[in-house]
C-alpha positions in Angstrom: 0.0 0.0 0.0 2.8 2.4 0.9 4.6 1.7 -2.4 1.4 2.5 -4.3 1.1 5.8 -2.3 4.7 6.5 -3.1 4.2 5.9 -6.8 1.2 8.2 -6.8 3.0 11.0 -4.9 6.0 10.7 -7.2 3.9 10.8 -10.4 1.8 13.7 -9.1 5.0 15.6 -8.0 6.7 15.2 -11.4 3.4 16.1 -13.1 2.7 19.1 -11.0 6.3 20.4 -11.5 5.8 20.1 -15.2 2.5 21.7 -15.0 3.9 24.5 -12.8 6.4 25.3 -15.5 3.8 25.2 -18.2 1.3 27.3 -16.3 4.1 29.8 -15.5 4.9 30.1 -19.1 1.2 30.4 -20.1 0.7 33.1 -17.4 3.8 35.0 -18.7 2.5 34.6 -22.2 -0.8 36.2 -21.4 0.7 39.0 -19.2 3.3 39.9 -21.7 1.2 39.6 -24.8 -1.6 42.0 -23.7 0.5 45.2 -23.4 2.5 44.3 -26.6 -0.7 43.8 -28.7 -2.4 46.9 -27.2 0.7 49.0 -27.9 0.9 48.1 -31.6 -2.8 47.4 -32.4 -4.6 49.6 -29.9 -7.4 48.6 -27.5 -9.8 48.4 -30.4 -7.5 46.2 -32.6 -6.8 44.0 -29.6 -10.5 43.6 -28.8 -11.2 42.7 -32.5 -8.5 40.1 -32.5 -10.0 38.5 -29.3 -13.5 38.6 -30.7 -12.4 36.9 -34.0 -10.3 34.2 -32.4 -13.2 33.5 -30.0 -15.4 33.0 -33.0 -12.8 30.8 -34.7 -12.6 28.7 -31.5 -15.9 27.1 -32.5 -14.0 25.2 -35.1 -13.1 23.0 -32.1 -16.5 21.4 -32.3 -15.3 19.6 -35.4 -13.3 17.0 -33.5 -16.5 15.9 -31.7 -14.7 15.6 -28.3 -12.5 12.9 -29.9 -9.3 13.8 -28.2 -10.6 13.8 -24.6 -12.8 10.7 -24.8 -10.1 8.7 -26.7 -7.4 9.9 -24.3 -9.4 8.8 -21.3 -10.1 5.4 -22.9 -6.3 4.9 -23.4 -5.5 5.8 -19.8 -8.4 3.7 -18.4 -7.2 0.7 -20.5 -3.7 1.2 -19.4 -4.9 1.3 -15.7 -6.6 -2.1 -16.4 -3.3 -3.4 -17.9 -5.1 -3.9 -21.3 -2.5 -3.0 -23.9 -4.5 -4.3 -26.8 -7.4 -2.1 -25.8 -5.1 1.0 -25.5 -3.6 0.2 -28.9 -7.0 0.0 -30.6 -8.1 3.2 -29.0 -4.9 5.0 -30.3 -5.0 3.7 -33.8 -8.7 4.2 -34.3 -8.7 7.7 -32.9 -5.7 8.9 -35.0 -7.3 7.6 -38.2 -10.5 9.2 -37.3 -8.7 12.5 -36.9 -7.1 12.1 -40.4 -10.0 10.8 -42.3 -13.0 12.6 -40.7 -11.8 15.6 -38.6 -9.4 17.1 -41.1 -11.8 17.2 -44.1 -14.5 18.6 -41.8 -12.2 21.4 -40.6 -11.4 22.2 -44.3 -15.1 22.4 -45.1 -15.8 24.6 -42.0 -12.9 27.0 -42.8 -14.1 27.3 -46.4 -17.6 28.0 -45.2 -16.6 30.7 -42.8 -14.3 32.3 -45.4 -17.4 33.0 -47.4 -19.2 34.8 -44.5 -18.6 38.6 -44.4 -17.3 38.5 -40.8 -15.4 41.7 -41.1 -18.6 43.6 -41.7 -20.8 41.6 -39.4 -18.5 41.8 -36.4 -17.5 45.5 -37.2 -13.8 44.5 -37.6 -12.5 47.9 -38.7 -8.8 47.0 -38.3 -9.0 43.4 -39.8 -9.8 43.3 -43.5 -11.7 40.5 -45.2 -8.6 38.7 -46.5 -6.9 38.8 -43.2 -10.0 37.3 -41.5 -9.8 34.4 -43.9 -6.1 33.9 -43.1 -6.7 34.0 -39.4 -9.5 31.4 -39.6 -7.4 29.1 -41.8 -4.6 29.3 -39.3 -7.0 28.6 -36.5 -8.2 25.5 -38.4 -4.6 24.3 -38.9 -3.9 24.9 -35.2 -7.0 22.9 -34.2 -5.9 19.8 -36.3 -2.4 20.0 -35.0 -3.7 20.1 -31.5 -6.1 17.2 -32.1 -3.3 14.9 -33.2 -1.0 16.3 -30.4 -3.7 15.5 -27.9 -3.9 11.9 -29.0 -0.1 11.6 -28.8 -0.1 13.1 -25.3 -2.8 10.5 -24.3 -0.3 7.8 -25.0 2.3 9.5 -22.8 -0.3 9.9 -20.0 -1.2 6.2 -20.2 2.5 5.4 -20.0 2.8 7.6 -16.9 5.2 9.9 -18.7 3.1 13.1 -18.6 5.5 15.2 -16.6 8.1 15.7 -19.3 5.4 16.4 -21.9 4.4 19.5 -19.9 7.9 20.9 -20.1 7.9 20.4 -23.9 4.7 22.3 -24.2 6.0 25.1 -22.1 9.3 25.5 -24.1 7.3 25.6 -27.4 5.0 28.3 -25.9 8.1 30.4 -25.0 9.1 30.1 -28.6 5.7 31.1 -29.8 5.7 34.1 -27.6 9.0 35.3 -28.9 7.9 34.7 -32.4 4.7 36.8 -32.0 6.7 39.5 -30.3 9.3 39.8 -33.0 6.7 39.8 -35.8 4.4 42.4 -34.2 7.1 44.6 -32.6 10.0 44.4 -35.0 8.1 44.0 -38.3 4.8 45.7 -37.3 3.0 42.5 -38.1 -0.8 42.3 -38.3 -3.2 40.0 -36.6 -2.9 37.6 -39.5 0.9 37.5 -39.1 0.5 36.6 -35.5 -1.9 33.8 -36.5 0.7 32.3 -38.8 3.3 32.2 -36.0 0.9 30.5 -33.7 0.1 27.9 -36.4 3.9 27.2 -37.0 4.4 26.7 -33.2 1.5 24.2 -33.0 3.1 22.2 -35.8 6.5 22.1 -34.1 4.9 21.0 -30.8 3.0 18.2 -32.6 6.2 16.8 -34.2 8.2 16.8 -30.9 5.4 15.2 -28.9 4.8 12.5 -31.6 8.5 11.4 -31.5 8.4 11.3 -27.7 5.1 9.3 -27.6 6.5 6.7 -30.0 9.4 6.0 -27.7 7.4 6.0 -24.4 4.4 3.8 -25.4 5.2 0.7 -27.4 1.6 0.3 -28.5 1.3 3.9 -29.8 1.9 3.0 -33.5 0.0 4.5 -36.4 -1.7 2.1 -38.9 -3.6 4.1 -41.5 -5.4 1.0 -42.6 -7.2 0.5 -39.3 -10.6 2.2 -39.0 -12.6 0.3 -36.3 -16.2 1.6 -36.6 -17.3 -0.7 -33.8 -14.8 1.0 -31.5 -15.7 4.5 -32.7 -19.3 3.8 -32.0 -18.6 3.0 -28.4 -17.0 6.5 -28.1 -20.1 8.3 -29.3 -21.7 9.0 -25.9 -18.5 10.2 -24.1 -17.3 12.2 -27.1 -20.7 13.9 -27.5 -20.8 14.6 -23.8 -17.4 16.3 -23.7 -18.2 18.2 -26.9 -21.4 19.6 -25.5 -19.9 20.4 -22.2 -17.0 22.2 -23.9 -19.3 24.1 -26.2 -21.4 25.1 -23.1 -18.5 26.3 -20.9 -16.0 27.5 -23.5 -18.0 28.1 -26.6 -20.9 29.9 -25.0 -20.0 31.1 -21.5 -16.4 32.1 -22.2 -16.0 32.9 -25.9 -19.7 33.4 -26.7 -19.9 36.3 -24.1 -17.1 38.0 -26.0 -18.7 37.7 -29.4 -22.0 39.0 -27.9 -20.2 42.0 -26.3 -18.5 42.7 -29.6 -21.9 42.9 -31.3 -23.5 45.0 -28.5 -20.7 47.3 -27.3 -17.7 47.0 -29.7 -14.1 45.9 -29.5 -13.1 48.1 -26.5 -15.7 46.4 -24.3 -14.4 43.0 -25.4 -10.9 44.1 -24.5 -11.9 45.2 -21.0 -13.9 42.0 -20.5 -11.0 39.8 -21.7 -8.4 41.7 -19.6 -10.3 41.3 -16.4 -10.9 37.6 -17.3 -7.2 37.2 -18.0 -6.4 38.5 -14.5 -8.7 35.9 -12.9 -7.2 33.2 -15.1 -4.3 33.0 -12.7 -6.6 30.9 -10.6 -7.2 28.6 -13.6 -3.4 28.4 -14.4 -2.6 27.4 -10.9 -5.5 25.0 -10.6 -4.7 23.3 -13.9 -1.2 22.7 -12.6 -2.9 20.3 -10.2 -6.0 19.2 -12.1 -4.3 17.8 -15.2 -2.1 15.3 -13.3 -5.2 14.4 -11.2 -7.2 13.7 -14.3 -4.6 11.1 -15.3 -4.6 9.5 -11.9 -8.4 9.5 -11.6 -8.7 7.8 -15.0 -6.1 5.3 -14.0 -8.0 4.4 -10.8 -11.2 4.2 -12.7 -9.6 1.4 -14.7 -8.9 -0.3 -11.4 -12.5 0.5 -10.2 -11.1 2.1 -7.0 -13.8 4.6 -6.1 -12.5 5.4 -2.7 -9.2 6.7 -4.1 -11.0 8.7 -6.7 -13.2 10.3 -4.0 -10.1 11.3 -2.0 -8.4 12.8 -5.0 -11.4 14.9 -5.8 -11.7 16.1 -2.2 -8.0 17.0 -1.9 -8.0 18.7 -5.2 -11.0 20.8 -4.3 -9.3 21.9 -1.0 -6.1 22.9 -2.8 -8.0 24.8 -5.4 -9.6 27.0 -2.8 -6.3 27.8 -1.2 -4.9 28.8 -4.7 -8.0 30.9 -5.3 -7.6 32.8 -2.0 -3.9 33.4 -2.7 -4.6 34.9 -6.2 -7.6 37.0 -5.0 -5.4 38.5 -2.1 -2.7 39.4 -4.6 -5.2 41.1 -7.0 -6.8 43.1 -4.2 -3.5 44.3 -2.9 -1.6 45.0 -6.1 -4.4 45.2 -8.8 -4.3 48.9 -9.4 -0.5 48.9 -9.9 -0.5 45.8 -12.0 -3.3 47.1 -14.3 -1.6 50.5 -14.7 1.7 48.9 -15.7 0.2 45.9 -17.6 -2.2 47.9 -19.9 -0.1 51.0 -19.9 -2.9 53.0 -18.4 -5.4 52.0 -21.1 -7.7 49.9 -18.8 -8.4 51.2 -15.3 -8.6 48.8 -12.3 -12.1 48.7 -10.7 -12.5 46.9 -7.4 -16.3 46.4 -8.0 -15.8 44.9 -11.4 -12.9 42.7 -10.2 -15.0 41.7 -7.3 -17.7 40.4 -9.7 -15.1 38.4 -11.6 -13.8 36.9 -8.2 -17.4 35.8 -7.4 -17.7 34.2 -10.9 -14.5 32.3 -10.4 -15.6 31.2 -6.9 -18.9 29.9 -8.4 -16.9 27.9 -10.9 -14.4 26.6 -8.3 -16.7 24.4 -6.1 -17.4 22.1 -9.0 -14.2 22.5 -11.0 -12.3 19.3 -9.8 -15.5 17.3 -9.9 -16.0 18.4 -13.5 -12.5 17.2 -14.4 -13.2 13.9 -12.7 -16.2 13.4 -14.9 -14.2 14.4 -18.0 -11.4 12.0 -17.2 -13.8 9.0 -16.8 -16.0 9.8 -19.8 -19.1 10.5 -17.6 -20.3 13.8 -19.1 -23.1 12.6 -21.4 -26.0 13.3 -19.1 -24.7 16.3 -17.2 -23.5 18.0 -20.4 -27.0 18.6 -21.8 -28.1 20.4 -18.5 -24.9 22.4 -18.7 -25.7 23.5 -22.2 -29.2 24.6 -21.2 -27.6 26.6 -18.3 -25.0 28.2 -20.6 -27.6 29.4 -23.1 -29.6 30.9 -20.3 -26.6 32.5 -18.7 -25.4 34.2 -22.0 -28.9 35.3 -22.7 -29.2 36.8 -19.2 -25.9 38.5 -19.5 -26.8 40.0 -22.8 -30.0 41.4 -21.3 -28.2 42.7 -18.2 -25.5 44.3 -20.5 -28.2 46.8 -21.7 -28.6 47.9 -18.0 -25.2 47.5 -16.5 -22.7 47.3 -19.4 -19.9 44.9 -19.0 -20.9 44.0 -15.4 -24.2 42.7 -16.7 -22.4 40.0 -18.8 -20.3 39.0 -15.7 -23.5 38.7 -13.6 -24.9 36.4 -16.2 -21.7 34.3 -15.9 -21.9 34.1 -12.2 -25.4 32.6 -12.4 -24.2 30.1 -15.0 -21.1 29.0 -13.2 -23.1 28.5 -9.9 -25.6 26.3 -11.7 -23.0 24.2 -13.5 -21.1 23.6 -10.3 -24.3 22.2 -8.8 -24.8 20.0 -11.8 -21.4 18.3 -11.7 -21.2 17.9 -7.9 -24.6 16.1 -7.9 -23.4 13.9 -10.8 -20.1 13.0 -8.9 -22.1 12.2 -5.8 -24.3 9.8 -7.7 -21.3 8.1 -9.3 -19.5 7.7 -6.0 -22.8 6.6 -4.3 -22.4 9.4 -1.7 -25.1 11.7 -0.4 -24.6 15.2 -1.9 -24.6 16.8 1.5 -21.8 14.4 2.7 -19.7 15.2 -0.3 -20.2 19.0 0.1 -19.2 18.5 3.9 -16.1 16.6 2.8 -15.2 19.5 0.4 -15.1 21.8 3.5 -13.0 19.5 5.7 -9.8 21.1 4.7 -8.0 20.0 7.9 -8.6 16.3 7.2 -7.2 16.5 3.6 -4.1 18.3 4.9 -3.4 15.6 7.5 -3.8 12.9 4.8 -1.6 14.6 2.3 1.1 15.1 5.0 0.9 11.4 6.0 1.3 10.3 2.4 4.1 12.6 1.6 6.0 11.7 4.8 5.5 8.0 4.0 6.9 8.5 0.5 9.9 10.3 1.8 10.6 7.6 4.4 10.3 4.9 1.7 12.8 6.8 -0.6 15.3 7.2 2.3 15.1 3.5 3.2 15.9 2.6 -0.4 
């Protein structure tokens, strides 16, 4: 038992260190990119770039949730020591990406290129031909990321996910430098930045593919294999993830920006995005923990160990609240100074608006780890439809409130949506674990118990390492 705890702690430690590096890079990427783009494109140009890339993100629906459901299937199969099942999942999902997803992306990009988006979204600084280039690059990035996600799944199943995070972080640094050089040194447009991002995505895919081939012996491509029987078994989990992702990201995150662009223009989108970016520090820190947890939860699902899954969810929720309080304290103390330097005085810090964003983040947080537990075990089919209904209502409510309260109205709609979605996923996890909802919520508040358990496991792992 102690050896198993030691292995879990070691994997989580390596994974969290890699995620820490990746999240630090992503945070720096976001923080440094905002003032750079605002300086050379202006607030309006930056807001139009955000609105257009938000719209292009809907191309992500074309992979049908393939990456996540297939990745989870590989990890669960590996946890059950079923190498043949993992190999079948890898081969079938890669070929589906090549034979189905790629042609669909091409069709969607072509269709969007025929829509007068520059006029419809009032993109005064992005011309029609540049809009087409940006959408095409977004499509390319999506397909590269689809294949990369399947290669990463093989690494996760092999327990080698820590190093993969470092690779992604290093490539992201290169992407940031590339965008900075193109925009600052060569006065590059939004289309030029999109090209750099697409090139970085291709480089990342090639590196991860080579590493996956070495780490997982069963991760071999065979273009002749298209197992429709296996693909049919992935229908429900893939649809569940696709609908959930569309609800939370496509509607509540990106959809809110598109609606604001139509209602208030690019400057309002820029302000909304910048405040959201500030609160994303919570996400970046949380994902440092959650992504390794996803791998471990899927692995224990293969072993049908519900008790261990429950403890991982509870401990992850407790740590997420500690990270949230740390970020909120820093924003309240240093927010005005940070915004003044970060946006070069273009966007003023407002305690009331930031307070609303903090409430929205807190509403999301109570169910965040539970959501990732459902994602990692392909259990989103039922809850995802309820989350979609909530997202539609939340964006509609936000749009209505925008007419009364401006940007704050959209945030208020988001708060209602996040709170409802957290309730949906916590109820679903409680039913899966066969625990009363009240008991699970009580355990979420028992921070002292989780800290004692985490300390005991870490101390045990250290003693085991010393004895060796």
